[in-house]
C-alpha positions in Angstrom: 0.1 0.2 -0.3 1.1 3.4 -0.8 1.0 6.5 1.8 -0.7 9.2 0.0 -0.6 11.7 3.0 2.5 12.4 5.2 2.7 10.6 8.5 3.4 13.1 11.1 5.9 12.3 14.1 4.0 11.6 17.1 0.5 11.4 16.1 -1.5 8.1 16.1 -2.1 7.1 12.2 -5.0 4.8 12.2 -6.3 2.9 9.2 -8.4 -0.3 8.2 -8.2 -2.9 5.6 -10.2 -6.3 5.1 -9.0 -9.5 4.3 -11.2 -12.8 4.5 -9.9 -15.4 7.4 -9.0 -18.7 6.3 -11.2 -21.8 6.9 -8.9 -24.1 8.7 -9.6 -27.7 9.6 -6.8 -28.4 12.3 -5.0 -26.0 14.9 -2.6 -23.4 13.5 -0.7 -20.7 15.3 -1.2 -17.4 14.0 1.3 -15.8 11.4 4.2 -13.4 12.7 3.1 -9.6 11.0 5.9 -7.3 10.1 6.1 -3.7 8.7 8.6 -2.0 6.7 8.8 1.3 4.2 10.6 1.9 1.3 10.2 4.5 -1.4 12.0 7.3 -3.6 9.4 10.2 -3.6 10.8 12.3 -1.2 12.4 15.6 -1.6 15.2 14.7 0.8 15.6 11.6 -1.0 15.0 7.8 -0.9 14.5 6.3 2.5 14.3 2.8 3.7 12.5 1.6 7.2 13.7 -1.5 8.5 11.0 -4.6 8.9 10.1 -5.0 12.4 7.4 -7.0 14.0 3.9 -5.9 14.5 2.4 -6.2 18.2 -1.1 -7.1 18.9 -3.6 -4.1 19.2 -5.5 -5.0 22.1 -2.7 -6.9 23.6 -4.9 -10.2 23.3 -5.4 -11.4 19.8 -2.9 -11.2 17.2 -3.6 -9.9 13.8 -5.0 -13.2 11.8 -5.2 -15.5 15.0 -8.1 -17.3 15.0 -9.4 -18.6 17.9 -9.5 -22.2 17.9 -9.3 -25.5 20.0 -6.4 -27.4 21.5 -8.4 -30.4 21.6 -11.4 -31.7 20.3 -12.0 -35.2 21.1 -15.1 -37.6 21.0 -15.3 -41.4 22.6 -18.4 -44.3 23.4 -18.5 -46.5 26.2 -20.1 -49.5 24.2 -20.0 -51.4 21.2 -23.1 -54.2 21.8 -25.9 -54.0 19.0 -29.0 -52.3 20.4 -27.5 -51.3 23.8 -27.7 -47.5 25.1 -24.4 -45.5 24.4 -22.9 -42.8 26.4 -20.7 -40.8 24.3 -18.7 -38.1 25.8 -17.2 -34.6 23.5 -14.3 -33.3 25.5 -12.9 -29.6 24.2 -10.4 -27.1 25.1 -10.8 -23.7 23.7 -8.0 -20.9 23.2 -10.8 -18.2 23.5 -13.5 -17.7 26.3 -16.9 -19.1 24.8 -19.6 -16.9 26.2 -23.2 -18.2 26.9 -26.2 -17.5 25.1 -24.0 -16.5 21.9 -22.5 -19.8 20.5 -24.0 -23.4 19.7 -22.0 -26.5 18.6 -22.8 -28.8 15.7 -21.7 -32.3 15.9 -21.6 -34.2 12.7 -21.6 -38.1 11.3 -22.8 -39.8 14.4 -24.7 -42.0 12.1 -25.4 -45.8 13.0 -28.0 -44.7 15.8 -31.5 -46.1 16.5 -32.7 -43.1 18.5 -35.3 -41.4 16.9 -35.1 -37.6 16.1 -35.9 -35.1 18.8 -34.2 -33.3 21.8 -31.6 -35.4 23.8 -30.3 -34.8 27.6 -26.7 -33.3 27.8 -25.1 -34.2 31.0 -22.9 -30.9 31.5 -23.2 -27.7 33.3 -22.1 -25.9 30.1 -25.1 -27.6 27.8 -28.7 -29.2 29.2 -30.4 -30.2 25.7 -29.5 -30.8 22.3 -31.5 -31.3 19.0 -31.2 -34.8 17.3 -31.2 -35.8 13.9 -31.2 -39.8 13.2 -30.9 -39.4 9.5 -27.8 -37.2 9.3 -26.5 -38.4 12.8 -26.6 -34.7 13.8 -26.9 -32.7 17.1 -27.1 -29.2 17.6 -26.9 -27.8 21.4 -26.3 -23.9 22.8 -24.2 -23.2 25.5 -25.8 -21.7 28.6 -22.8 -21.1 30.9 -19.6 -19.1 29.9 -16.5 -21.9 29.1 -13.3 -20.1 30.0 -10.1 -20.4 27.5 -8.1 -23.4 28.1 -10.8 -25.1 30.2 -11.3 -28.6 29.5 -15.1 -29.4 29.2 -16.9 -32.5 28.8 -20.5 -32.8 27.3 -22.1 -36.3 27.8 -25.5 -37.7 26.0 -26.5 -40.9 25.4 -27.8 -42.7 22.4 -28.7 -46.1 21.2 -26.4 -48.2 19.0 -28.3 -49.6 16.0 -29.1 -53.1 16.1 -26.8 -54.1 13.0 -23.0 -53.8 13.6 -20.7 -51.4 11.6 -17.2 -49.5 11.6 -16.7 -46.3 13.4 -18.1 -43.4 11.3 -16.1 -40.0 10.7 -17.3 -37.4 13.5 -16.6 -33.8 13.1 -17.7 -30.9 14.8 -18.5 -27.0 14.1 -18.8 -24.1 16.5 -21.7 -21.8 15.5 -22.9 -18.1 16.9 -26.2 -17.4 17.7 -25.4 -13.4 17.9 -23.7 -10.9 16.0 -22.1 -9.8 19.1 -18.5 -9.1 18.8 -17.6 -11.9 21.5 -19.0 -15.0 19.6 -16.6 -16.8 17.2 -17.0 -19.7 14.5 -14.9 -22.3 13.4 -15.4 -24.5 10.0 -15.8 -28.2 10.3 -13.2 -29.7 12.5 -12.7 -33.9 12.6 -13.0 -35.0 16.2 -10.0 -36.8 17.5 -11.2 -40.7 18.3 -9.4 -43.0 20.6 -6.9 -45.3 18.7 -8.6 -48.5 20.8 -11.7 -48.8 18.3 -13.7 -49.9 21.2 -14.3 -46.5 21.8 -14.8 -44.9 18.5 -18.3 -43.8 18.4 -20.5 -46.0 17.0 -18.2 -48.7 16.4 -20.6 -51.4 16.6 -20.2 -55.1 17.4 -20.1 -57.2 14.1 -18.8 -60.7 13.0 -16.7 -59.9 9.9 -16.5 -63.4 8.7 -19.3 -66.4 9.8 -18.8 -69.8 7.6 -20.1 -73.2 8.3 -19.6 -76.2 6.7 -20.1 -79.8 7.0 -18.1 -83.0 6.1 -20.7 -85.6 5.3 -24.0 -85.4 3.4 -25.5 -88.7 3.9 -28.7 -89.4 6.1 -27.9 -91.1 9.7 -24.1 -90.6 9.3 -22.2 -88.6 11.7 -21.5 -85.2 10.5 -18.8 -82.9 11.6 -19.8 -79.2 11.2 -17.0 -76.7 10.7 -16.9 -73.0 11.7 -14.9 -70.0 11.3 -15.5 -67.0 13.3 -13.6 -63.6 13.3 -15.0 -61.0 15.2 -14.6 -57.5 14.6 -14.3 -56.4 18.2 -13.5 -58.2 21.5 -15.9 -60.5 22.6 -16.4 -61.8 26.2 -14.1 -59.4 28.2 -14.9 -60.2 31.9 -16.6 -57.7 33.6 -17.4 -58.3 37.2 -21.1 -58.5 37.8 -21.9 -58.5 34.3 -23.4 -61.0 32.1 -21.3 -63.4 30.4 -20.9 -63.7 26.9 -22.4 -66.5 24.6 -22.7 -67.3 20.9 -25.7 -69.1 19.4 -25.3 -70.8 16.3 -29.2 -71.5 15.5 -31.4 -73.2 12.6 -29.5 -76.7 12.7 -32.4 -78.5 11.5 -33.0 -81.8 12.0 -29.8 -82.8 13.3 -29.5 -85.2 16.1 -27.3 -85.3 19.4 -28.2 -87.1 22.1 -26.8 -85.0 25.3 -27.1 -81.5 26.1 -23.2 -81.3 26.5 -21.3 -81.5 23.2 -18.0 -81.5 22.7 -16.3 -78.7 20.7 -13.3 -80.0 18.3 -10.3 -78.1 17.1 -9.7 -77.5 13.6 -6.9 -79.5 11.8 -5.7 -75.7 10.9 -3.4 -74.8 13.9 -2.5 -71.2 12.7 -5.9 -70.8 14.2 -5.6 -70.3 18.1 -2.7 -72.3 17.9 -4.7 -75.3 17.1 -6.9 -75.0 20.4 -9.9 -72.8 19.7 -12.1 -75.0 21.5 -10.4 -73.8 24.7 -12.6 -70.4 24.7 -15.7 -72.3 24.8 -17.7 -74.1 27.6 -21.0 -75.5 27.8 -21.9 -73.0 30.8 -20.5 -69.6 32.2 -18.2 -71.7 34.9 -18.1 -75.0 33.0 -15.1 -77.2 31.4 -13.5 -75.9 28.1 -14.2 -77.4 24.9 -17.8 -78.1 25.3 -21.0 -76.2 24.0 -24.6 -76.4 25.2 -26.8 -78.7 22.4 -30.5 -77.1 22.6 -33.1 -79.4 21.2 -36.0 -77.5 19.8 -39.7 -79.1 19.3 -39.8 -77.5 15.9 -36.6 -79.3 15.1 -34.9 -76.3 14.7 -31.8 -77.1 17.2 -29.0 -74.6 18.3 -25.9 -74.9 19.8 -25.0 -72.3 22.6 -20.9 -71.4 23.2 -20.3 -69.8 26.3 -17.1 -67.8 26.2 -14.6 -68.7 28.9 -11.9 -66.9 27.1 -12.2 -63.7 25.0 -12.2 -63.9 21.4 -10.0 -60.9 20.3 -10.9 -58.6 17.5 -9.9 -59.5 14.0 -8.6 -62.7 15.1 -9.5 -66.4 13.5 -11.6 -68.9 15.4 -11.8 -72.2 13.7 -13.7 -75.3 15.5 -15.7 -78.2 14.8 -18.8 -80.1 16.6 -20.0 -83.6 15.5 -23.8 -84.4 14.9 -25.9 -87.3 13.2 -27.8 -86.4 10.3 -31.3 -87.0 10.0 -32.4 -90.3 8.0 -34.6 -88.0 5.2 -32.9 -85.6 2.6 -33.2 -81.8 2.9 -32.0 -78.9 1.4 -29.5 -76.8 3.6 -31.6 -74.7 6.5 -30.8 -71.3 7.1 -28.2 -71.2 9.7 -27.8 -67.7 11.6 -25.2 -66.5 14.7 -25.5 -64.1 17.2 -24.1 -63.2 20.5 -25.0 -61.8 23.9 -23.6 -60.6 27.2 -21.6 -57.5 28.3 -20.3 -55.2 25.4 -20.5 -58.4 23.0 -24.3 -58.4 21.9 -24.2 -59.0 18.1 -27.4 -59.1 16.4 -28.8 -62.4 14.6 -27.2 -62.8 11.1 -27.2 -65.2 8.7 -23.8 -67.7 8.6 -22.3 -68.0 5.0 -22.1 -71.4 3.6 -19.2 -73.5 2.5 -21.2 -74.5 -0.6 -22.4 -77.2 -2.5 -22.5 -80.8 -0.5 -20.3 -78.9 1.9 -23.5 -76.6 3.0 -24.6 -77.1 6.5 -27.1 -80.1 6.9 -27.7 -80.6 3.2 -28.8 -84.4 3.2 -29.0 -86.7 0.1 -32.4 -87.1 -1.1 -34.8 -85.8 -3.4 -36.2 -82.1 -3.6 -38.9 -83.5 -6.4 -39.6 -87.2 -7.2 -42.8 -87.2 -9.7 -44.2 -89.9 -11.5 -46.8 -89.8 -14.4 -48.0 -92.2 -17.1 -49.0 -92.3 -20.6 -52.4 -93.8 -20.8 -54.8 -95.3 -18.5 -56.1 -98.2 -20.6 -56.5 -101.6 -19.4 -53.3 -103.7 -20.9 -52.0 -101.1 -23.0 -48.2 -100.6 -22.9 -47.8 -97.6 -20.4 -45.0 -95.4 -20.6 -44.2 -94.1 -16.9 -42.1 -90.8 -16.6 -39.8 -89.9 -14.1 -38.8 -86.4 -12.9 -35.9 -86.1 -10.0 -34.3 -83.2 -8.5 -31.6 -84.4 -5.8 -30.6 -82.1 -3.0 -27.1 -83.1 -3.7 -25.1 -84.9 -6.3 -25.8 -88.4 -7.0 -22.7 -90.2 -8.1 -22.6 -92.7 -11.5 -23.4 -96.3 -10.3 -25.8 -95.3 -7.7 -28.6 -97.9 -7.7 -32.1 -96.2 -8.0 -35.1 -98.3 -6.5 -38.9 -97.1 -7.3 -41.5 -99.4 -5.6 -44.9 -99.9 -4.9 -45.7 -100.3 -8.8 -48.3 -102.9 -7.9 -50.5 -104.3 -10.7 -48.1 -103.5 -13.5 -46.2 -106.2 -15.5 -42.7 -106.7 -17.1 -40.2 -109.3 -17.6 -38.4 -109.9 -14.3 -34.7 -108.7 -14.3 -35.3 -107.6 -17.6 -34.2 -103.9 -18.8 -36.9 -101.1 -18.7 
């Protein structure tokens, strides 16, 4: 800028100019601002004024200093699907936040089943927030001044979704409800979350992998059902006085096991649990390792309950098996599902992934369709009987098929048909 009128010694010379502040997404210190002068238009000749730093005009805020937050973090208390979750927002501002002039907006808390509406905030600095479920956002006003460099915590409760998910990205914005000069704003800022995924807001428990297969599809034969599980979060971490964790595999239609106490077998793959995944399970919360609880159902849809006596750790692979007797009658593979329950371990029921083909759990050799028809009802006429078969499994070459009950018909004994 150019001096167009002489600056006189000993007199305060004041002028203004306008710049737009930066929109920043993380905390930055204000820049160092300097002034200098140079030119050659004075009658006495050229003059240069050395560069010097400029000092704050009011002793508090430096030029282009954006008031901001030293800390903005958020965490949760529980990962269980469908449970009430206590969430805490912590802030520390570099400048006072005046009551009645400011509001906070939290964005991205997706994955809650709490319906839209007012929710309570546990803090002396705010009392209620307007919650919008669809966008996962909430807005609340400050009701008491917050001093600079003061650590403040806002706590509120939202209910986790019944379906598992990974933690969403959550951000915050400080707005103002008045044009009072004391009110200040920030752009949208990402909130810091704990490194431990269990405390990241709306990290909700689920299995990343649930596979079940079988060893034998012949009716009445012993069948080894093999299971692979990978939990997204820790399951069964002990907590004094809390409900122990259990995992239920249901829909094991028409399988037979004589006792309620069934042995859990280790997988041949020793890379999983060092070959001892069965040691994580029992038939009761205080039972011996290596067993499960077999539950017979009157409708034939039996289930296996595994009480977790040694925690299952997030993203670890757990492989194990159990043996049942197949039903005599053929059947398609039933829909098999899995769920878990217990303190901070609840996972809603989901369908398990099947191994495929004859390895699908409890698909039993037999016929889904077995039809027979004829070409004529006339007495003494040659009658062409037509058969349609749809098997549940493949039937190997050389297998003998027997069609019985053809009473009243004649054919030469032993002759090919």
